[in-house]
C-alpha positions as CSV (number, residue, x, y, z in Angstrom):
1,M,14.6,-1.1,43.3
2,S,13.1,-1.8,39.9
3,G,13.7,0.7,37.4
4,S,11.5,1.3,34.3
5,L,14.3,1.0,31.6
6,S,14.6,-2.7,32.1
7,R,10.6,-3.1,32.0
8,L,8.9,-5.4,29.3
9,K,7.2,-3.9,26.5
10,L,4.4,-6.1,26.3
11,Q,3.0,-4.8,23.0
12,R,6.3,-6.1,21.0
13,V,6.0,-9.8,21.9
14,R,2.7,-10.7,22.2
15,P,0.4,-12.7,19.6
16,P,-1.9,-10.2,17.1
17,V,-4.9,-11.0,19.7
18,R,-4.1,-10.4,23.2
19,R,-6.7,-10.3,26.3
20,V,-6.4,-8.9,29.7
21,L,-8.4,-9.1,32.8
22,A,-8.2,-5.7,34.5
23,L,-9.3,-6.3,38.3
24,D,-10.4,-3.1,40.6
25,A,-11.0,-4.4,44.2
26,G,-12.6,-2.1,46.5
27,S,-13.9,-2.6,49.9
28,R,-17.7,-3.0,48.6
29,R,-17.1,-3.7,45.1
30,V,-15.0,-5.6,42.7
31,K,-15.1,-4.4,38.9
32,L,-14.0,-7.1,36.3
33,L,-13.2,-5.8,32.9
34,L,-11.9,-8.2,30.5
35,A,-10.1,-6.6,27.1
36,Q,-8.8,-7.4,24.0
37,S,-6.5,-5.9,21.7
38,D,-7.3,-7.6,17.9
39,F,-4.5,-6.6,15.4
40,G,-4.5,-3.0,16.7
41,R,-7.9,-2.4,17.8
42,F,-9.4,-2.5,21.4
43,H,-12.4,-4.1,22.3
44,V,-14.4,-4.7,25.5
45,L,-15.5,-8.1,26.0
46,R,-17.1,-8.4,29.4
47,Q,-17.6,-6.1,32.2
48,E,-18.7,-7.5,35.6
49,M,-19.1,-5.7,39.2
50,L,-19.7,-7.8,42.4
51,D,-21.5,-6.2,45.3
52,L,-19.6,-8.1,48.0
53,E,-22.4,-7.3,50.8
54,A,-25.2,-8.3,48.2
55,E,-23.1,-11.9,47.1
56,G,-22.4,-12.5,50.7
57,L,-18.5,-12.0,50.1
58,V,-17.6,-11.2,53.5
59,T,-14.2,-12.9,54.2
60,P,-11.2,-12.4,52.4
61,E,-11.0,-16.7,51.8
62,E,-14.6,-16.2,50.2
63,I,-13.6,-13.6,47.9
64,K,-10.4,-15.4,46.8
65,A,-12.7,-18.4,46.1
66,H,-14.8,-15.9,44.2
67,L,-12.3,-14.9,42.1
68,Q,-10.7,-18.2,41.1
69,A,-13.7,-19.5,39.7
70,T,-14.5,-16.0,37.6
71,L,-10.9,-16.1,36.3
72,Q,-11.3,-20.1,35.8
73,S,-14.7,-19.4,33.8
74,L,-12.8,-16.8,31.7
75,G,-10.2,-19.2,30.7
76,Q,-7.2,-17.6,33.4
77,P,-6.1,-14.2,31.1
78,P,-3.2,-12.3,32.4
79,V,-4.2,-10.5,35.1
80,A,-3.5,-6.5,35.7
81,L,-4.3,-5.1,38.8
82,V,-5.2,-1.7,40.5
83,L,-3.0,-0.5,43.2
84,P,-5.1,1.8,45.7
85,Q,-3.5,5.6,45.3
86,H,-2.9,6.0,49.0
87,V,-0.2,3.3,49.1
88,S,1.5,5.2,46.2
89,I,3.1,8.7,45.3
90,S,3.2,10.1,41.7
91,Q,4.3,13.1,40.9
92,I,6.7,15.3,38.3
93,I,10.3,15.5,38.9
94,D,12.3,18.0,36.8
95,L,15.7,16.7,35.9
96,P,18.6,18.8,34.6
97,L,19.6,18.0,30.6
98,A,21.3,14.7,31.0
99,P,21.9,11.4,29.1
100,E,19.4,8.9,28.7
101,S,21.9,6.7,30.7
102,E,21.8,8.9,33.6
103,V,18.3,9.6,33.5
104,D,17.2,6.3,36.0
105,K,19.9,6.8,38.5
106,L,18.8,10.5,38.9
107,I,15.0,9.0,39.5
108,A,16.1,6.6,42.0
109,D,18.2,9.0,43.8
110,E,14.7,11.0,43.7
111,T,12.5,8.3,44.7
112,I,14.7,7.9,47.8
113,K,14.5,11.0,48.7
114,L,10.7,11.2,48.6
115,S,10.0,8.1,49.9
116,G,12.5,8.5,52.9
117,V,13.8,5.8,54.6
118,S,12.2,2.4,54.7
119,E,12.6,-1.4,55.1
120,S,10.8,-2.5,52.2
121,R,12.2,-2.0,48.7
122,I,10.7,0.6,46.4
123,V,9.0,-0.3,42.9
124,Y,9.1,2.8,40.8
125,D,8.7,3.8,37.1
126,F,8.4,7.1,35.0
127,V,7.3,8.4,31.6
128,R,8.8,11.7,30.0
129,L,6.5,14.2,29.8
130,Q,6.1,16.4,26.6
131,T,7.2,20.3,27.4
132,S,8.1,23.1,25.2
133,A,10.8,24.1,27.6
134,H,14.2,23.6,26.3
135,N,16.5,23.3,29.7
136,K,14.1,21.0,31.2
137,Q,13.2,17.3,31.6
138,P,10.0,16.8,33.2
139,F,9.3,12.9,34.4
140,W,5.7,11.4,35.5
141,V,7.4,9.1,38.1
142,T,5.1,6.5,40.3
143,F,6.7,4.8,43.1
144,S,5.2,2.6,46.4
145,Q,6.6,0.0,48.4
146,E,7.0,-3.7,47.3
147,G,5.7,-4.7,50.4
148,E,2.2,-2.8,50.2
149,I,2.0,-4.0,46.6
150,R,2.7,-7.9,47.5
151,E,0.3,-7.7,50.6
152,R,-2.5,-6.4,48.0
153,I,-1.8,-9.2,45.6
154,S,-1.7,-11.7,48.4
155,A,-5.0,-10.4,49.4
156,L,-6.8,-11.1,46.1
157,G,-5.1,-14.8,46.1
158,L,-3.3,-13.7,42.7
159,E,0.0,-15.1,43.9
160,Q,0.2,-18.2,41.2
161,E,-2.0,-16.4,38.6
162,E,-0.5,-14.6,35.3
163,L,0.0,-11.5,36.6
164,C,1.3,-8.8,33.8
165,E,0.5,-5.3,35.0
166,V,0.1,-3.5,38.0
167,T,-0.4,0.3,38.2
168,T,-2.3,3.0,40.3
169,T,-6.0,4.6,40.2
170,A,-4.8,7.7,39.2
171,N,-2.6,6.3,36.2
172,A,-5.6,4.2,35.2
173,L,-7.8,7.2,35.6
174,I,-5.0,9.6,33.4
175,A,-5.1,6.3,30.6
176,A,-8.8,6.4,30.4
177,Y,-9.3,10.1,30.0
178,Q,-6.5,10.3,27.3
179,R,-8.5,7.7,25.4
180,S,-11.9,8.8,25.7
181,P,-13.2,12.0,23.9
182,A,-12.2,14.6,26.4
183,L,-14.0,17.6,26.7
184,S,-10.8,19.5,27.5
185,S,-7.0,18.7,27.4
186,R,-7.1,20.8,30.9
187,A,-9.2,18.7,33.3
188,V,-9.3,17.8,37.2
189,L,-10.3,14.2,37.9
190,V,-12.4,13.2,40.8
191,H,-12.5,9.8,41.8
192,L,-15.1,9.4,45.0
193,G,-15.0,5.6,46.2
194,A,-15.8,3.7,49.2
195,E,-12.2,4.2,51.1
196,S,-10.7,7.5,49.7
197,T,-11.2,10.1,47.1
198,V,-8.2,10.4,44.3
199,V,-7.7,13.7,42.5
200,V,-5.6,13.8,39.4
201,V,-4.9,17.2,37.8
202,V,-4.4,16.8,33.8
203,V,-2.6,19.4,31.7
204,A,-2.4,19.5,27.9
205,G,-3.7,16.0,28.1
206,Q,-0.7,14.8,30.6
207,G,-1.1,13.7,33.9
208,A,0.4,16.7,36.1
209,F,-0.9,15.8,39.5
210,A,-2.0,13.1,41.7
211,T,-3.2,12.7,45.7
212,S,-5.6,11.1,47.5
213,F,-7.4,11.8,51.0
214,Q,-9.2,9.2,53.2
215,M,-12.4,10.3,52.8
216,G,-15.0,8.7,50.6
217,G,-18.3,7.1,50.3
218,D,-17.8,4.9,53.6
219,F,-16.9,8.5,55.3
220,F,-20.4,9.6,54.6
221,T,-21.9,6.3,55.7
222,R,-20.2,6.2,59.2
223,A,-20.8,9.7,59.6
224,L,-24.6,9.1,58.9
225,A,-24.8,6.2,61.1
226,R,-23.8,8.3,64.2
227,L,-26.2,11.3,62.9
228,R,-29.2,8.7,63.0
229,N,-27.5,6.3,65.8
230,C,-28.2,3.5,63.4
231,S,-26.0,0.7,61.8
232,E,-23.7,1.4,58.8
233,E,-25.6,-1.2,56.8
234,K,-29.0,0.8,57.6
235,A,-27.1,4.3,56.9
236,E,-25.6,2.9,53.6
237,R,-29.1,1.8,52.3
238,L,-30.6,5.8,53.5
239,K,-27.8,7.1,51.8
240,R,-28.4,5.3,48.5
241,E,-32.2,5.7,48.6
242,T,-32.6,9.1,50.3
243,D,-31.7,12.6,48.9
244,L,-30.4,14.0,52.2
245,L,-28.9,17.0,50.5
246,N,-31.6,19.0,49.0
247,Q,-35.0,19.9,50.2
248,P,-37.5,18.7,51.3
249,Q,-35.4,15.8,53.4
250,A,-32.3,17.7,53.8
251,S,-30.3,17.2,56.6
252,A,-27.9,20.0,57.9
253,E,-25.8,17.5,59.9
254,F,-25.1,15.5,57.1
255,C,-24.7,18.7,54.7
256,A,-22.3,19.4,57.1
257,V,-20.0,16.3,56.6
258,V,-20.1,16.7,52.8
259,D,-19.0,20.5,53.3
260,G,-16.3,19.0,55.2
261,W,-15.2,16.9,52.0
262,A,-15.7,19.6,49.7
263,A,-13.3,21.8,52.2
264,E,-10.5,19.1,51.9
265,L,-11.0,18.5,48.0
266,K,-10.6,22.4,47.7
267,R,-7.7,22.3,49.9
268,Q,-6.0,19.6,48.0
269,L,-6.4,21.5,44.6
270,S,-5.3,25.3,46.3
271,E,-1.8,23.6,47.0
272,W,-1.3,22.4,43.4
273,F,-2.5,25.7,42.2
274,Q,-0.2,27.8,44.2
275,Q,2.7,25.6,43.5
276,N,1.6,25.5,39.6
277,P,0.2,29.2,38.7
278,A,-2.5,28.4,35.7
279,P,-3.0,31.0,33.3
280,A,-5.2,33.9,33.7
281,S,-8.3,32.0,33.6
282,G,-6.6,29.9,36.4
283,A,-8.9,27.1,37.9
284,A,-11.8,28.3,36.1
285,S,-10.3,27.0,32.9
286,F,-10.4,23.2,34.0
287,D,-13.1,20.8,33.5
288,L,-14.2,18.9,36.6
289,V,-14.9,15.4,35.9
290,A,-16.6,13.1,38.5
291,C,-16.5,9.5,38.7
292,G,-16.6,6.6,41.3
293,G,-19.3,4.9,42.9
294,G,-19.3,7.6,45.6
295,F,-20.9,10.0,43.3
296,D,-24.3,7.6,42.8
297,Q,-25.4,9.5,46.3
298,P,-28.9,10.8,45.5
299,G,-28.4,14.8,45.2
300,L,-24.9,15.0,45.6
301,F,-23.9,16.3,42.3
302,D,-27.0,19.1,42.7
303,Y,-25.6,20.1,46.1
304,L,-21.9,20.2,45.1
305,R,-22.8,22.4,42.0
306,A,-24.9,24.7,44.1
307,K,-23.5,24.9,47.5
308,A,-19.5,24.0,47.3
309,A,-19.6,25.9,43.6
310,F,-18.2,22.8,42.1
311,P,-19.3,22.0,38.4
312,F,-18.7,19.0,38.2
313,Q,-19.5,17.1,34.8
314,T,-19.9,13.3,34.5
315,W,-17.4,11.5,33.0
316,P,-17.0,12.1,29.0
317,S,-18.7,9.6,27.0
318,G,-18.1,8.3,23.5
319,N,-20.3,6.0,21.0
320,N,-18.5,3.0,22.3
321,S,-17.0,2.3,18.7
322,E,-13.5,1.1,18.1
323,T,-12.1,4.1,17.3
324,S,-13.4,6.3,20.4
325,P,-14.5,3.2,22.9
326,A,-15.6,4.5,26.4
327,P,-16.2,2.6,29.7
328,A,-19.4,2.2,31.5
329,K,-20.2,3.6,34.3
330,G,-18.3,2.9,37.6
331,F,-15.5,1.0,35.4
332,E,-13.2,4.0,34.3
333,V,-10.5,2.8,36.5
334,A,-10.9,-0.7,35.3
335,F,-11.1,0.3,31.6
336,G,-7.9,2.4,31.8
337,T,-5.8,-0.2,33.5
338,A,-6.7,-2.7,30.7
339,L,-6.1,0.1,28.2
340,Q,-2.4,0.7,29.7
341,A,-2.1,-3.4,30.2
342,L,-2.5,-3.7,26.0
343,G,-0.1,-0.8,25.3
344,Y,-2.7,2.0,24.2
345,S,-1.7,4.4,27.3
346,R,0.1,7.5,26.3
347,Q,1.5,8.0,29.8
348,P,2.1,4.3,31.1
349,V,3.8,3.3,34.4
350,S,4.2,-0.4,35.8
351,L,4.8,-1.3,39.6
352,L,4.7,-4.7,38.6
353,P,7.3,-6.5,40.6
354,D,10.9,-7.9,39.7
355,D,10.1,-11.5,39.9
356,Y,6.7,-11.1,38.4
357,R,7.9,-9.2,35.8
358,I,10.4,-11.9,34.8
359,A,7.8,-14.4,35.1
360,W,5.5,-12.7,32.7
361,R,8.6,-12.1,30.7
362,K,9.1,-16.0,30.5
363,N,6.0,-16.6,29.8
364,L,5.4,-14.3,26.6
365,N,8.8,-16.1,25.6
366,R,7.0,-19.4,25.8
367,Q,4.0,-17.9,24.2
368,R,6.1,-16.8,21.4
369,V,7.8,-20.5,20.8
370,E,4.4,-21.6,20.9
371,W,2.8,-19.3,18.4
372,A,6.2,-20.4,16.3
373,S,5.7,-23.9,16.4
374,L,2.0,-23.9,16.0
375,A,2.9,-21.8,12.7
376,L,5.6,-24.2,11.7
377,V,3.3,-26.9,12.0
378,A,0.6,-25.3,10.0
379,L,3.2,-23.9,7.7
380,C,4.5,-27.9,6.9
381,V,0.5,-29.1,6.6
382,L,-0.1,-26.3,3.9
383,V,3.3,-27.2,2.2
384,L,2.5,-31.0,2.4
385,A,-1.0,-30.4,1.5
386,F,0.0,-28.0,-1.2
387,G,3.1,-30.6,-2.5
388,T,0.2,-33.4,-2.7
389,W,-2.3,-31.3,-4.5
390,R,0.6,-30.0,-7.1
391,K,1.5,-33.9,-7.8
392,L,-2.0,-34.5,-8.6
393,S,-2.3,-31.1,-10.5
394,L,0.7,-32.5,-12.6
395,I,-0.4,-36.0,-13.2
396,N,-4.1,-34.7,-14.7
397,T,-1.9,-32.0,-16.4
398,Q,0.6,-34.7,-17.9
399,Q,-2.5,-36.8,-19.1
400,T,-4.5,-33.8,-20.4
401,L,-1.3,-32.7,-22.2
402,L,-1.0,-36.3,-23.7
403,S,-4.5,-36.4,-25.0
404,T,-3.7,-33.0,-26.5
405,I,-0.7,-34.0,-28.0
406,R,-2.4,-36.8,-29.6
407,A,-5.3,-34.9,-30.9
408,G,-2.8,-32.4,-31.9
409,Q,-0.8,-34.7,-34.0
410,E,-3.9,-35.9,-35.7
411,A,-5.0,-32.0,-36.7
412,V,-1.6,-31.5,-38.0
413,E,-1.3,-34.5,-40.2
414,A,-5.1,-33.3,-41.7
415,N,-3.8,-29.7,-41.5
416,E,-0.5,-30.8,-43.6
417,L,-3.0,-32.5,-46.1
418,L,-4.9,-29.7,-46.6
419,T,-2.2,-27.3,-46.9
420,G,-0.3,-29.1,-49.7
421,D,-3.5,-28.9,-51.5
422,L,-4.0,-25.4,-50.9
423,I,-0.4,-24.5,-51.9
424,T,-0.5,-26.3,-54.8
425,E,-3.6,-24.7,-56.1
426,Y,-2.0,-21.7,-54.8
427,E,1.0,-22.4,-56.9
428,N,-1.1,-23.1,-60.3
429,L,-2.8,-19.7,-59.8
430,R,0.3,-17.7,-59.0
431,P,2.0,-16.9,-62.2
432,I,-1.2,-15.9,-63.5
433,F,-1.4,-13.2,-60.3
434,A,2.3,-12.3,-60.9
435,A,1.4,-11.7,-64.8
436,Q,-1.5,-9.5,-63.5
437,Q,0.5,-7.6,-60.9
438,N,3.5,-6.8,-63.4
439,T,0.9,-5.9,-66.4
440,I,-0.7,-3.5,-63.4
441,D,2.6,-1.9,-62.7
442,T,3.6,-1.3,-66.3
443,L,0.4,0.5,-67.2
444,R,0.8,2.7,-64.0
445,T,4.4,3.6,-65.3
446,L,3.2,3.9,-68.7
447,S,0.5,6.5,-67.3
448,L,2.4,8.5,-64.9
449,L,5.6,9.0,-67.5
450,Q,3.0,10.2,-69.7
451,Q,1.6,12.3,-67.0
452,A,5.0,13.8,-66.2
453,R,5.5,14.6,-69.6
454,S,2.5,17.1,-69.6
455,N,3.1,20.5,-69.4
456,R,6.6,19.9,-69.4
457,S,9.8,20.8,-72.4
458,L,10.8,17.3,-72.3
459,W,10.6,13.5,-74.1
460,F,11.3,10.5,-73.6
461,V,13.6,8.3,-75.8
462,L,13.7,4.8,-74.0
463,L,11.6,2.8,-71.8
464,A,12.9,-0.7,-71.0
465,D,12.3,-3.3,-68.0
466,Q,15.5,-3.1,-66.2
467,Q,16.4,-7.0,-67.0
468,S,16.3,-6.5,-70.6
469,Y,18.2,-2.8,-70.4
470,F,21.1,-4.2,-68.2
471,S,21.2,-7.4,-70.4
472,Q,23.0,-5.3,-73.0
473,P,26.6,-4.3,-73.0
474,P,27.6,-1.1,-71.5
475,A,28.1,2.0,-73.5
476,A,31.9,1.5,-74.0
477,L,31.8,-1.7,-76.0
478,L,28.9,-0.3,-78.2
479,A,30.9,2.9,-79.1
480,T,33.4,0.3,-80.5
481,N,31.3,-2.4,-82.2
482,R,27.8,-0.6,-82.2
483,P,24.9,-3.2,-83.8
484,A,22.9,-2.2,-86.8
485,R,19.8,-0.3,-85.7
486,T,17.5,-3.1,-87.2
487,N,19.4,-5.7,-84.8
488,L,18.3,-3.7,-81.8
489,L,15.1,-2.2,-82.6
490,G,13.4,-4.5,-85.4
491,A,12.6,-3.4,-88.9
492,A,9.0,-1.8,-88.5
493,L,10.2,0.2,-85.1
494,E,10.5,4.4,-85.6
495,P,12.2,5.7,-82.4
496,P,11.6,9.2,-82.9
497,R,7.8,8.8,-83.2
498,L,7.1,6.0,-80.7
499,G,9.5,7.2,-77.9
500,I,10.1,3.4,-76.6
501,F,13.3,1.7,-77.0
502,V,12.9,-1.9,-76.2
503,P,16.3,-3.7,-77.2
504,R,16.6,-7.4,-77.8
505,T,17.9,-9.5,-75.2
506,N,21.8,-10.2,-75.8
507,P,22.6,-13.8,-74.2
508,A,26.3,-12.3,-74.1
509,A,25.7,-9.8,-71.6
510,L,23.8,-12.1,-68.8
511,T,26.2,-11.5,-66.5
512,N,25.0,-7.6,-65.9
513,L,21.7,-9.0,-65.0
514,A,22.7,-8.8,-61.2
515,L,22.4,-4.9,-61.7
516,A,18.9,-5.4,-62.4
517,R,15.5,-4.5,-60.0
518,P,12.2,-4.9,-60.2
519,G,11.3,-1.8,-62.2
520,F,11.8,0.3,-65.4
521,I,14.8,2.1,-67.2
522,A,13.7,5.8,-68.6
523,E,16.1,7.6,-70.8
524,L,14.7,11.1,-71.6
525,S,15.9,14.4,-73.5
526,V,15.2,18.1,-71.6
527,P,15.9,20.8,-74.0
528,G,16.8,24.2,-72.9
529,D,19.4,25.6,-71.0
530,A,21.3,23.8,-67.7
531,E,19.7,25.3,-64.9
532,T,16.3,24.7,-66.5
533,A,16.8,21.2,-67.4
534,R,17.9,20.3,-64.0
535,Q,14.8,22.0,-62.6
536,T,12.7,20.2,-64.7
537,L,14.6,16.7,-63.8
538,S,14.5,17.5,-60.1
539,D,10.5,18.0,-60.7
540,L,10.2,14.9,-62.4
541,V,11.9,12.8,-60.0
542,N,10.7,14.2,-56.8
543,G,7.0,13.9,-58.4
544,L,7.8,10.0,-59.2
545,K,9.3,9.6,-55.7
546,Q,5.7,10.5,-54.0
547,Q,4.3,7.6,-56.0
548,R,3.7,4.4,-53.8
549,L,4.3,2.1,-57.0
550,F,8.0,2.9,-56.8
551,S,10.4,1.9,-53.9
552,K,13.3,4.1,-55.4
553,V,13.4,7.1,-58.4
554,D,17.2,8.2,-59.2
555,L,19.4,8.8,-61.9
556,L,21.5,6.0,-63.2
557,S,25.3,6.5,-63.1
558,D,27.2,6.9,-66.2
559,D,29.4,3.7,-65.7
560,L,25.9,1.8,-66.1
561,R,24.3,3.2,-68.8
562,R,23.6,1.7,-72.2
563,S,23.7,3.2,-75.5
564,L,20.5,2.0,-76.7
565,A,18.4,5.3,-77.8
566,D,18.9,6.5,-81.4
567,S,21.5,9.6,-81.1
568,K,18.9,11.5,-83.7
569,V,16.3,11.7,-81.0
570,T,18.3,12.8,-77.8
571,I,20.3,16.1,-76.6
572,P,23.8,15.0,-75.8
573,E,24.1,17.1,-73.1
574,R,20.5,17.2,-71.5
575,D,20.3,13.6,-72.0
576,Y,19.3,11.7,-68.4
577,V,18.5,8.0,-67.7
578,L,16.4,7.1,-64.8
579,A,16.0,3.9,-62.8
580,L,12.8,3.5,-61.5
581,D,12.8,0.6,-59.2
582,F,9.1,-1.0,-58.0
583,A,7.8,-1.9,-54.9
584,E,7.6,-5.3,-53.4
585,T,5.3,-8.0,-54.9
586,D,3.7,-11.1,-53.5
587,F,4.0,-13.3,-56.3
588,L,7.5,-13.7,-57.1
589,Q,8.7,-16.5,-55.2
590,P,7.3,-19.9,-54.7
591,T,5.7,-21.1,-51.2
592,R,8.1,-23.3,-49.6
593,W,6.0,-26.4,-48.4
594,K,8.1,-27.3,-45.8
595,K,7.5,-24.2,-43.4
596,P,4.2,-23.7,-41.2
597,V,1.9,-21.4,-43.0
598,S,2.2,-18.9,-40.3
599,S,5.9,-18.3,-40.8
600,R,5.5,-15.9,-43.7
601,Q,8.4,-14.2,-45.9
602,N,8.8,-11.0,-47.3
603,I,9.0,-11.5,-50.6
604,K,10.2,-8.7,-52.8
605,R,8.2,-8.0,-55.9
606,T,10.3,-8.7,-59.2
607,A,9.0,-7.3,-62.6
608,R,8.7,-9.4,-65.6
609,P,9.8,-7.9,-68.8
610,A,7.1,-5.6,-70.1
611,F,7.5,-6.7,-73.8
612,I,9.2,-9.7,-75.1
613,V,12.0,-8.5,-77.8
614,P,11.5,-10.5,-80.9
615,E,14.1,-12.6,-82.3
616,T,16.3,-11.8,-85.1
617,S,13.8,-13.7,-87.5
618,G,11.1,-11.2,-87.7
619,E,8.4,-12.5,-85.6
620,P,5.9,-10.0,-84.0
621,N,6.5,-8.4,-80.5
622,Q,4.3,-10.0,-77.9
623,A,3.2,-8.4,-74.9
624,N,2.5,-10.1,-71.3
625,P,-0.9,-9.8,-70.2
């Protein structure tokens, strides 16, 4: 026996674009449907129906020759064959809960019981059904004798063809109905063919029952030939051209033949419904869908609906788009076979014999190697082309870069000459800008100190730039050897009245210049009690800190203080010294010629002395611009 656990999963190994020719061969017509799966989308490429009598294909050799010519014209695609339903059995088998490894053996035992003793091997396949019951494992099983399958393959001359799928009429109808926009998930599908009638019951969108009986279109033709005492060819034409079931040309004898067919159909359905009770609505809840060439007989639909109480509906049709393709009339079985062969069936069963299965697997492996080799060759060609293009691009790029570098060198040389001229001109003007900036900062400082003194009980006793202030010796040295007042201030300076004291720079104190920052030193006295003095001083410092002119405003520590102010204008316990550090300036350091113009440096501003201290010779004071 051949189990389905080892069956080939064709959809996993086929290339992205796949084709298959579904072959549904009847006794009077042969239906061919060429379909393709293109990256998950199902397309019907070609549909062809051969009327054997009209084409003059009478003998099996003529049919084989015509099929071979058709396959050759289509490019020898893989063939999916439809097996007549009467040579197979399809039904549901309920298995007890068992591991997956034991399912195949259990189903094999059941098929032996159902098929009985036979000299021919049994080919079977199964698929698990969805169910809400927790204690059941229902499986849809289909099996047939291998001899019947090979006889069918031989009769059509397909022994040497690339056979990829064998399925039955019932399973093809289930696959086609599941793919089509179904009218209902509960339906009875009736396929009236030339030799037999196939009945399929669909419950919850899954196949639940399948059977067939040997009463089809040829049965009606032979009965009409006996009734009219004519040949079967003439009876067939009469049946297809004349409504013999309804007035005015109704034939009571022929109606009785159709009633016999309807009675057999009712019997088949009644037996299934007795074994499988339907819900309260019973059989009426099932849609009755008709298909097959036998229903093309004029008046048959109307007669069955009116006389036999069969509310038949035609096969559900869609818009034939990519998302909801629909088969053409008469191609329902071939359509379902192509769907299963391309992997679009939710309930697939395959009766492909083992040798054909192995051959198909080898063919697929060969196709995979060929596709991989082709892809590798294409990849090598692309890599070679890309490498050649890359080399040429690099050569062109290098030549372009060489030209660009030469042009850049010339531009750099010209730019350096121009930059040198600009820097020279700037260096000539920079001292003027620095002096202007220093003058502006000095005037703003004087204005801010004057404003700070308004409405406050305080006075400034000294204001000096930090370079001049720290150039004097500390207070300890002055206390032991304090210079004369005229040596520090000049003969014409009156500190009590002016409020500004600028000492002359002492060359001996140049070691203290490291303490100096760009800015001023302001010494002030605040009268009153200690708490009032501290509050006044805090308000003054906070107000000056808010000015963007200063980067830092803080009290000067006692060890850095210089005793330069006259003690007559100070209050010893309320005398404070503030260090006012300026913000940065852009005009302090000269521009470095060697660096590019884009590499700009943050240059800190250093205030120049606001006043030049007069020499001891008595020369008048000079102020910077």
